[in-house]
BALUM-601461 format. One record per atom (N, C-alpha, C): residue number from 0; residue in one letter; chain; atom name; x negated, z negated, y negated. Coordinates in steps of 0.05 Angstrom, whole numbers, plus 32768, in hexadecimal, padded with zeros to 4 digits. Last residue first. Example, Ala and Ser with C-alpha at 12.3 -4.5 7.8 and 13.67 -1.06 7.14 Angstrom:
<sites>
<site k="1" r="S" c="A" a="N" px="7EFF" pz="7F72" py="802D"/>
<site k="1" r="S" c="A" a="CA" px="7EEF" pz="7F71" py="8015"/>
<site k="1" r="S" c="A" a="C" px="7EFE" pz="7F63" py="7FFF"/>
<site k="0" r="A" c="A" a="N" px="7EF8" pz="7F64" py="8072"/>
<site k="0" r="A" c="A" a="CA" px="7F0A" pz="7F64" py="805A"/>
<site k="0" r="A" c="A" a="C" px="7EF8" pz="7F64" py="8042"/>
</sites>
This chain:
<sites>
<site k="84" r="X" c="A" a="N" px="7EFC" pz="7FB1" py="7FE7"/>
<site k="84" r="X" c="A" a="CA" px="7ED7" pz="7FB2" py="7FE0"/>
<site k="84" r="X" c="A" a="C" px="7EC9" pz="7F9F" py="7FE4"/>
<site k="83" r="X" c="A" a="N" px="7F30" pz="7F8A" py="7FD8"/>
<site k="83" r="X" c="A" a="CA" px="7F29" pz="7F9F" py="7FE5"/>
<site k="83" r="X" c="A" a="C" px="7F0A" pz="7FA6" py="7FDA"/>
<site k="82" r="X" c="A" a="N" px="7F3C" pz="7F44" py="7FE9"/>
<site k="82" r="X" c="A" a="CA" px="7F3A" pz="7F59" py="7FD6"/>
<site k="82" r="X" c="A" a="C" px="7F2E" pz="7F75" py="7FE1"/>
<site k="81" r="X" c="A" a="N" px="7F6A" pz="7F28" py="8016"/>
<site k="81" r="X" c="A" a="CA" px="7F4F" pz="7F33" py="8012"/>
<site k="81" r="X" c="A" a="C" px="7F4D" pz="7F45" py="7FFE"/>
<site k="80" r="X" c="A" a="N" px="7F82" pz="7EE4" py="801A"/>
<site k="80" r="X" c="A" a="CA" px="7F82" pz="7EFA" py="8008"/>
<site k="80" r="X" c="A" a="C" px="7F68" pz="7F0F" py="800B"/>
<site k="79" r="X" c="A" a="N" px="7FA5" pz="7EB0" py="8037"/>
<site k="79" r="X" c="A" a="CA" px="7F8C" pz="7EC4" py="803B"/>
<site k="79" r="X" c="A" a="C" px="7F92" pz="7EDE" py="802B"/>
<site k="78" r="X" c="A" a="N" px="7FC0" pz="7E76" py="802E"/>
<site k="78" r="X" c="A" a="CA" px="7FC1" pz="7E90" py="802B"/>
<site k="78" r="X" c="A" a="C" px="7FA8" pz="7E9F" py="8028"/>
<site k="77" r="X" c="A" a="N" px="7FCD" pz="7E3C" py="804B"/>
<site k="77" r="X" c="A" a="CA" px="7FBB" pz="7E4A" py="8039"/>
<site k="77" r="X" c="A" a="C" px="7FC5" pz="7E67" py="803F"/>
<site k="76" r="X" c="A" a="N" px="7FE5" pz="7DF4" py="8040"/>
<site k="76" r="X" c="A" a="CA" px="7FE9" pz="7E0F" py="804A"/>
<site k="76" r="X" c="A" a="C" px="7FD9" pz="7E2B" py="803B"/>
<site k="75" r="X" c="A" a="N" px="7FD0" pz="7DB3" py="8050"/>
<site k="75" r="X" c="A" a="CA" px="7FCC" pz="7DCA" py="803E"/>
<site k="75" r="X" c="A" a="C" px="7FD6" pz="7DEB" py="804D"/>
<site k="74" r="X" c="A" a="N" px="7FC6" pz="7D86" py="8069"/>
<site k="74" r="X" c="A" a="CA" px="7FE4" pz="7D96" py="8077"/>
<site k="74" r="X" c="A" a="C" px="7FDE" pz="7DB5" py="805C"/>
<site k="73" r="X" c="A" a="N" px="7F9D" pz="7D63" py="8060"/>
<site k="73" r="X" c="A" a="CA" px="7FB0" pz="7D60" py="804D"/>
<site k="73" r="X" c="A" a="C" px="7FCF" pz="7D77" py="805B"/>
<site k="72" r="X" c="A" a="N" px="7F7E" pz="7D69" py="8090"/>
<site k="72" r="X" c="A" a="CA" px="7F78" pz="7D52" py="807E"/>
<site k="72" r="X" c="A" a="C" px="7F91" pz="7D4F" py="806C"/>
<site k="71" r="X" c="A" a="N" px="7F85" pz="7D9A" py="80A6"/>
<site k="71" r="X" c="A" a="CA" px="7F7B" pz="7D83" py="80AF"/>
<site k="71" r="X" c="A" a="C" px="7F86" pz="7D6B" py="80A6"/>
<site k="70" r="X" c="A" a="N" px="7F81" pz="7DC2" py="807C"/>
<site k="70" r="X" c="A" a="CA" px="7F99" pz="7DBB" py="8084"/>
<site k="70" r="X" c="A" a="C" px="7F9A" pz="7DA3" py="809D"/>
<site k="69" r="X" c="A" a="N" px="7F4B" pz="7DB9" py="806E"/>
<site k="69" r="X" c="A" a="CA" px="7F64" pz="7DB6" py="8058"/>
<site k="69" r="X" c="A" a="C" px="7F75" pz="7DB1" py="8068"/>
<site k="68" r="X" c="A" a="N" px="7F27" pz="7DC3" py="809C"/>
<site k="68" r="X" c="A" a="CA" px="7F26" pz="7DA7" py="8096"/>
<site k="68" r="X" c="A" a="C" px="7F43" pz="7DA6" py="8080"/>
<site k="67" r="X" c="A" a="N" px="7F32" pz="7DFB" py="80A1"/>
<site k="67" r="X" c="A" a="CA" px="7F3B" pz="7DF1" py="80B2"/>
<site k="67" r="X" c="A" a="C" px="7F43" pz="7DD6" py="80AC"/>
<site k="66" r="X" c="A" a="N" px="7F11" pz="7E19" py="807B"/>
<site k="66" r="X" c="A" a="CA" px="7F2F" pz="7E15" py="8076"/>
<site k="66" r="X" c="A" a="C" px="7F42" pz="7E05" py="8087"/>
<site k="65" r="X" c="A" a="N" px="7ED7" pz="7DF4" py="8066"/>
<site k="65" r="X" c="A" a="CA" px="7EDF" pz="7E04" py="807D"/>
<site k="65" r="X" c="A" a="C" px="7F04" pz="7DFE" py="8076"/>
<site k="64" r="X" c="A" a="N" px="7EBB" pz="7DF7" py="802A"/>
<site k="64" r="X" c="A" a="CA" px="7EC4" pz="7DEC" py="803D"/>
<site k="64" r="X" c="A" a="C" px="7ED9" pz="7DFD" py="804F"/>
<site k="63" r="X" c="A" a="N" px="7E8B" pz="7DF5" py="7FEA"/>
<site k="63" r="X" c="A" a="CA" px="7E9B" pz="7E09" py="8009"/>
<site k="63" r="X" c="A" a="C" px="7EA2" pz="7DF2" py="801B"/>
<site k="62" r="X" c="A" a="N" px="7E85" pz="7DF2" py="7FA9"/>
<site k="62" r="X" c="A" a="CA" px="7E83" pz="7DE7" py="7FC6"/>
<site k="62" r="X" c="A" a="C" px="7E97" pz="7DFC" py="7FD7"/>
<site k="61" r="X" c="A" a="N" px="7E84" pz="7DFB" py="7F70"/>
<site k="61" r="X" c="A" a="CA" px="7E6D" pz="7DFC" py="7F80"/>
<site k="61" r="X" c="A" a="C" px="7E6B" pz="7DF3" py="7F9D"/>
<site k="60" r="X" c="A" a="N" px="7EA0" pz="7DE3" py="7F41"/>
<site k="60" r="X" c="A" a="CA" px="7E9C" pz="7DD4" py="7F54"/>
<site k="60" r="X" c="A" a="C" px="7E86" pz="7DDB" py="7F6B"/>
<site k="59" r="X" c="A" a="N" px="7E9A" pz="7E16" py="7F1A"/>
<site k="59" r="X" c="A" a="CA" px="7E91" pz="7DF8" py="7F13"/>
<site k="59" r="X" c="A" a="C" px="7E90" pz="7DE7" py="7F29"/>
<site k="58" r="X" c="A" a="N" px="7EA9" pz="7E45" py="7F43"/>
<site k="58" r="X" c="A" a="CA" px="7E94" pz="7E3E" py="7F40"/>
<site k="58" r="X" c="A" a="C" px="7E88" pz="7E22" py="7F2F"/>
<site k="57" r="X" c="A" a="N" px="7EDB" pz="7E22" py="7F6E"/>
<site k="57" r="X" c="A" a="CA" px="7ED6" pz="7E31" py="7F51"/>
<site k="57" r="X" c="A" a="C" px="7EB5" pz="7E31" py="7F4C"/>
<site k="56" r="X" c="A" a="N" px="7ED1" pz="7E2B" py="7FB7"/>
<site k="56" r="X" c="A" a="CA" px="7EE0" pz="7E21" py="7FA2"/>
<site k="56" r="X" c="A" a="C" px="7ED7" pz="7E2F" py="7F87"/>
<site k="55" r="X" c="A" a="N" px="7ED7" pz="7E52" py="7FEF"/>
<site k="55" r="X" c="A" a="CA" px="7ECA" pz="7E48" py="7FD6"/>
<site k="55" r="X" c="A" a="C" px="7EDA" pz="7E43" py="7FC3"/>
<site k="54" r="X" c="A" a="N" px="7EDF" pz="7E45" py="8033"/>
<site k="54" r="X" c="A" a="CA" px="7EF1" pz="7E4C" py="8022"/>
<site k="54" r="X" c="A" a="C" px="7ED8" pz="7E40" py="8003"/>
<site k="53" r="X" c="A" a="N" px="7ED1" pz="7E6A" py="8069"/>
<site k="53" r="X" c="A" a="CA" px="7ECA" pz="7E57" py="8059"/>
<site k="53" r="X" c="A" a="C" px="7ED5" pz="7E60" py="803E"/>
<site k="52" r="X" c="A" a="N" px="7EF4" pz="7E6F" py="80A8"/>
<site k="52" r="X" c="A" a="CA" px="7EF0" pz="7E76" py="808D"/>
<site k="52" r="X" c="A" a="C" px="7EE7" pz="7E64" py="8081"/>
<site k="51" r="X" c="A" a="N" px="7F0E" pz="7E53" py="80D6"/>
<site k="51" r="X" c="A" a="CA" px="7EF2" pz="7E56" py="80D3"/>
<site k="51" r="X" c="A" a="C" px="7EE6" pz="7E63" py="80B7"/>
<site k="50" r="X" c="A" a="N" px="7F46" pz="7E61" py="80CF"/>
<site k="50" r="X" c="A" a="CA" px="7F3D" pz="7E3F" py="80D4"/>
<site k="50" r="X" c="A" a="C" px="7F1B" pz="7E45" py="80D2"/>
<site k="49" r="X" c="A" a="N" px="7F4B" pz="7E95" py="80D4"/>
<site k="49" r="X" c="A" a="CA" px="7F4E" pz="7E85" py="80BD"/>
<site k="49" r="X" c="A" a="C" px="7F46" pz="7E6B" py="80B9"/>
<site k="48" r="X" c="A" a="N" px="7F3A" pz="7EA1" py="810B"/>
<site k="48" r="X" c="A" a="CA" px="7F29" pz="7EAD" py="80F3"/>
<site k="48" r="X" c="A" a="C" px="7F30" pz="7E9D" py="80DA"/>
<site k="47" r="X" c="A" a="N" px="7F5D" pz="7E87" py="812A"/>
<site k="47" r="X" c="A" a="CA" px="7F3E" pz="7E80" py="8128"/>
<site k="47" r="X" c="A" a="C" px="7F30" pz="7E86" py="8114"/>
<site k="46" r="X" c="A" a="N" px="7F8C" pz="7EA3" py="811D"/>
<site k="46" r="X" c="A" a="CA" px="7F84" pz="7E83" py="8114"/>
<site k="46" r="X" c="A" a="C" px="7F6E" pz="7E78" py="810F"/>
<site k="45" r="X" c="A" a="N" px="7F84" pz="7EE4" py="8102"/>
<site k="45" r="X" c="A" a="CA" px="7F84" pz="7ED2" py="811D"/>
<site k="45" r="X" c="A" a="C" px="7F81" pz="7EB7" py="810E"/>
<site k="44" r="X" c="A" a="N" px="7FA4" pz="7F13" py="80E6"/>
<site k="44" r="X" c="A" a="CA" px="7F95" pz="7F00" py="80DF"/>
<site k="44" r="X" c="A" a="C" px="7F98" pz="7EEE" py="80F9"/>
<site k="43" r="X" c="A" a="N" px="7FB9" pz="7F5D" py="80F2"/>
<site k="43" r="X" c="A" a="CA" px="7FBF" pz="7F3D" py="80E8"/>
<site k="43" r="X" c="A" a="C" px="7FA4" pz="7F2C" py="80F2"/>
<site k="42" r="X" c="A" a="N" px="7F9C" pz="7F91" py="80D7"/>
<site k="42" r="X" c="A" a="CA" px="7FA3" pz="7F81" py="80ED"/>
<site k="42" r="X" c="A" a="C" px="7FAA" pz="7F60" py="80E3"/>
<site k="41" r="X" c="A" a="N" px="7FCB" pz="7FBE" py="80AC"/>
<site k="41" r="X" c="A" a="CA" px="7FB2" pz="7FAD" py="80AE"/>
<site k="41" r="X" c="A" a="C" px="7FBE" pz="7F9D" py="80C7"/>
<site k="40" r="X" c="A" a="N" px="7FCF" pz="8004" py="80B3"/>
<site k="40" r="X" c="A" a="CA" px="7FD5" pz="7FEA" py="80B4"/>
<site k="40" r="X" c="A" a="C" px="7FC8" pz="7FD3" py="80B9"/>
<site k="39" r="X" c="A" a="N" px="7FCF" pz="8031" py="807F"/>
<site k="39" r="X" c="A" a="CA" px="7FC5" pz="8029" py="809A"/>
<site k="39" r="X" c="A" a="C" px="7FCE" pz="800A" py="8096"/>
<site k="38" r="X" c="A" a="N" px="8009" pz="805E" py="8065"/>
<site k="38" r="X" c="A" a="CA" px="7FF1" pz="8048" py="805F"/>
<site k="38" r="X" c="A" a="C" px="7FEA" pz="8037" py="8079"/>
<site k="37" r="X" c="A" a="N" px="8029" pz="807E" py="8069"/>
<site k="37" r="X" c="A" a="CA" px="8016" pz="808E" py="8070"/>
<site k="37" r="X" c="A" a="C" px="8000" pz="8074" py="8069"/>
<site k="36" r="X" c="A" a="N" px="805C" pz="8065" py="805F"/>
<site k="36" r="X" c="A" a="CA" px="805B" pz="8073" py="807A"/>
<site k="36" r="X" c="A" a="C" px="803F" pz="807A" py="807D"/>
<site k="35" r="X" c="A" a="N" px="8071" pz="803B" py="803E"/>
<site k="35" r="X" c="A" a="CA" px="8056" pz="8039" py="8045"/>
<site k="35" r="X" c="A" a="C" px="8053" pz="8049" py="805D"/>
<site k="34" r="X" c="A" a="N" px="8099" pz="8055" py="800C"/>
<site k="34" r="X" c="A" a="CA" px="8099" pz="804F" py="8020"/>
<site k="34" r="X" c="A" a="C" px="8080" pz="804B" py="8027"/>
<site k="33" r="X" c="A" a="N" px="8095" pz="8067" py="7FCE"/>
<site k="33" r="X" c="A" a="CA" px="80B3" pz="804E" py="7FD8"/>
<site k="33" r="X" c="A" a="C" px="80A9" pz="804A" py="7FF8"/>
<site k="32" r="X" c="A" a="N" px="8072" pz="808F" py="7FC6"/>
<site k="32" r="X" c="A" a="CA" px="807B" pz="807F" py="7FB5"/>
<site k="32" r="X" c="A" a="C" px="8087" pz="8063" py="7FBB"/>
<site k="31" r="X" c="A" a="N" px="807D" pz="80BB" py="7FEF"/>
<site k="31" r="X" c="A" a="CA" px="8068" pz="80AA" py="7FF1"/>
<site k="31" r="X" c="A" a="C" px="8066" pz="8091" py="7FDE"/>
<site k="30" r="X" c="A" a="N" px="80B5" pz="80C4" py="7FE4"/>
<site k="30" r="X" c="A" a="CA" px="80AF" pz="80B8" py="7FFE"/>
<site k="30" r="X" c="A" a="C" px="8097" pz="80B3" py="7FFC"/>
<site k="29" r="X" c="A" a="N" px="80AA" pz="80D9" py="7FA8"/>
<site k="29" r="X" c="A" a="CA" px="80BE" pz="80C2" py="7FB3"/>
<site k="29" r="X" c="A" a="C" px="80BB" pz="80BC" py="7FCC"/>
<site k="28" r="X" c="A" a="N" px="8088" pz="8103" py="7FB7"/>
<site k="28" r="X" c="A" a="CA" px="8082" pz="80EC" py="7FA8"/>
<site k="28" r="X" c="A" a="C" px="8094" pz="80D8" py="7FB3"/>
<site k="27" r="X" c="A" a="N" px="80AD" pz="8124" py="7FD1"/>
<site k="27" r="X" c="A" a="CA" px="8091" pz="811C" py="7FE6"/>
<site k="27" r="X" c="A" a="C" px="8089" pz="8108" py="7FD1"/>
<site k="26" r="X" c="A" a="N" px="80CE" pz="812F" py="7FAF"/>
<site k="26" r="X" c="A" a="CA" px="80D4" pz="8128" py="7FD2"/>
<site k="26" r="X" c="A" a="C" px="80C0" pz="8119" py="7FDB"/>
<site k="25" r="X" c="A" a="N" px="80B1" pz="8156" py="7F8C"/>
<site k="25" r="X" c="A" a="CA" px="80BD" pz="8134" py="7F86"/>
<site k="25" r="X" c="A" a="C" px="80C5" pz="8126" py="7F9D"/>
<site k="24" r="X" c="A" a="N" px="809F" pz="817B" py="7FAD"/>
<site k="24" r="X" c="A" a="CA" px="808B" pz="8168" py="7F9E"/>
<site k="24" r="X" c="A" a="C" px="8091" pz="814C" py="7F93"/>
<site k="23" r="X" c="A" a="N" px="80CB" pz="8191" py="7FB2"/>
<site k="23" r="X" c="A" a="CA" px="80C0" pz="8188" py="7FC9"/>
<site k="23" r="X" c="A" a="C" px="80A6" pz="8173" py="7FC2"/>
<site k="22" r="X" c="A" a="N" px="80DE" pz="81A3" py="7F87"/>
<site k="22" r="X" c="A" a="CA" px="80F4" pz="818D" py="7F8D"/>
<site k="22" r="X" c="A" a="C" px="80DC" pz="8181" py="7FAD"/>
<site k="21" r="X" c="A" a="N" px="80B6" pz="81C3" py="7F7C"/>
<site k="21" r="X" c="A" a="CA" px="80B9" pz="81AD" py="7F65"/>
<site k="21" r="X" c="A" a="C" px="80CB" pz="8195" py="7F75"/>
<site k="20" r="X" c="A" a="N" px="80BD" pz="81EA" py="7F96"/>
<site k="20" r="X" c="A" a="CA" px="80A3" pz="81DE" py="7F98"/>
<site k="20" r="X" c="A" a="C" px="80A2" pz="81C0" py="7F8C"/>
<site k="19" r="X" c="A" a="N" px="80EF" pz="8201" py="7F86"/>
<site k="19" r="X" c="A" a="CA" px="80ED" pz="81F9" py="7FA3"/>
<site k="19" r="X" c="A" a="C" px="80D7" pz="81E5" py="7FA1"/>
<site k="18" r="X" c="A" a="N" px="80E0" pz="8210" py="7F59"/>
<site k="18" r="X" c="A" a="CA" px="80F7" pz="81FF" py="7F54"/>
<site k="18" r="X" c="A" a="C" px="80F4" pz="81EC" py="7F73"/>
<site k="17" r="X" c="A" a="N" px="80BE" pz="823C" py="7F60"/>
<site k="17" r="X" c="A" a="CA" px="80B6" pz="822A" py="7F52"/>
<site k="17" r="X" c="A" a="C" px="80C5" pz="8208" py="7F58"/>
<site k="16" r="X" c="A" a="N" px="80E2" pz="825E" py="7F7D"/>
<site k="16" r="X" c="A" a="CA" px="80C8" pz="8250" py="7F86"/>
<site k="16" r="X" c="A" a="C" px="80C1" pz="823B" py="7F78"/>
<site k="15" r="X" c="A" a="N" px="8106" pz="8265" py="7F55"/>
<site k="15" r="X" c="A" a="CA" px="810E" pz="825E" py="7F6C"/>
<site k="15" r="X" c="A" a="C" px="80FA" pz="8252" py="7F7D"/>
<site k="14" r="X" c="A" a="N" px="80E7" pz="8289" py="7F34"/>
<site k="14" r="X" c="A" a="CA" px="80F2" pz="8271" py="7F2C"/>
<site k="14" r="X" c="A" a="C" px="80FC" pz="825E" py="7F44"/>
<site k="13" r="X" c="A" a="N" px="80D5" pz="82AF" py="7F52"/>
<site k="13" r="X" c="A" a="CA" px="80C3" pz="829E" py="7F4C"/>
<site k="13" r="X" c="A" a="C" px="80CA" pz="8283" py="7F3E"/>
<site k="12" r="X" c="A" a="N" px="8103" pz="82C8" py="7F55"/>
<site k="12" r="X" c="A" a="CA" px="80F9" pz="82C1" py="7F6F"/>
<site k="12" r="X" c="A" a="C" px="80E2" pz="82AE" py="7F67"/>
<site k="11" r="X" c="A" a="N" px="8107" pz="82DE" py="7F21"/>
<site k="11" r="X" c="A" a="CA" px="811D" pz="82C4" py="7F28"/>
<site k="11" r="X" c="A" a="C" px="8114" pz="82BB" py="7F45"/>
<site k="10" r="X" c="A" a="N" px="80EB" pz="8303" py="7F0F"/>
<site k="10" r="X" c="A" a="CA" px="80E3" pz="82F1" py="7F0D"/>
<site k="10" r="X" c="A" a="C" px="80F3" pz="82D5" py="7F1B"/>
<site k="9" r="X" c="A" a="N" px="8109" pz="8333" py="7F28"/>
<site k="9" r="X" c="A" a="CA" px="80EE" pz="832B" py="7F38"/>
<site k="9" r="X" c="A" a="C" px="80EE" pz="830F" py="7F30"/>
<site k="8" r="X" c="A" a="N" px="8145" pz="8343" py="7F2C"/>
<site k="8" r="X" c="A" a="CA" px="813C" pz="8333" py="7F19"/>
<site k="8" r="X" c="A" a="C" px="811F" pz="8323" py="7F2A"/>
<site k="7" r="X" c="A" a="N" px="8162" pz="8365" py="7F44"/>
<site k="7" r="X" c="A" a="CA" px="815F" pz="836A" py="7F27"/>
<site k="7" r="X" c="A" a="C" px="814E" pz="835C" py="7F1E"/>
<site k="6" r="X" c="A" a="N" px="8186" pz="8335" py="7F66"/>
<site k="6" r="X" c="A" a="CA" px="8184" pz="834F" py="7F5C"/>
<site k="6" r="X" c="A" a="C" px="817D" pz="8357" py="7F49"/>
<site k="5" r="X" c="A" a="N" px="8189" pz="82FA" py="7F6E"/>
<site k="5" r="X" c="A" a="CA" px="816E" pz="8306" py="7F6C"/>
<site k="5" r="X" c="A" a="C" px="816C" pz="8330" py="7F64"/>
<site k="4" r="X" c="A" a="N" px="81BF" pz="82F0" py="7F72"/>
<site k="4" r="X" c="A" a="CA" px="81AF" pz="82E0" py="7F5D"/>
<site k="4" r="X" c="A" a="C" px="8191" pz="82F0" py="7F53"/>
<site k="3" r="X" c="A" a="N" px="81C8" pz="8308" py="7FA3"/>
<site k="3" r="X" c="A" a="CA" px="81D6" pz="830C" py="7F8A"/>
<site k="3" r="X" c="A" a="C" px="81CA" pz="8307" py="7F6B"/>
<site k="2" r="X" c="A" a="N" px="81B0" pz="82E6" py="7FC3"/>
<site k="2" r="X" c="A" a="CA" px="81A3" pz="8306" py="7FB9"/>
<site k="2" r="X" c="A" a="C" px="81B2" pz="8315" py="7FA6"/>
<site k="1" r="X" c="A" a="N" px="81BF" pz="82BB" py="7FE4"/>
<site k="1" r="X" c="A" a="CA" px="81B0" pz="82B9" py="7FC5"/>
<site k="1" r="X" c="A" a="C" px="81AB" pz="82D8" py="7FBC"/>
<site k="0" r="X" c="A" a="N" px="81C2" pz="82D5" py="8015"/>
<site k="0" r="X" c="A" a="CA" px="81D8" pz="82C7" py="800A"/>
<site k="0" r="X" c="A" a="C" px="81D3" pz="82C3" py="7FED"/>
</sites>
């Protein structure tokens, strides 16, 4: 089909190959950057785990409390964030 472009031009095959590779790499980068297909899924936290968690205050106050005591007294809503490492 594209043989008329390749006649007498041995260099044009490598140009098509490089162009195809660039297109495949661009497409793979687009998919990896905009989806979470290959990321590991995190396990959801249980309520028992969250309510038994010890929360640490700022270093100036140097106090720890159980998370359950916060929402029993004041109805506070907590958000748990786990840092990597």
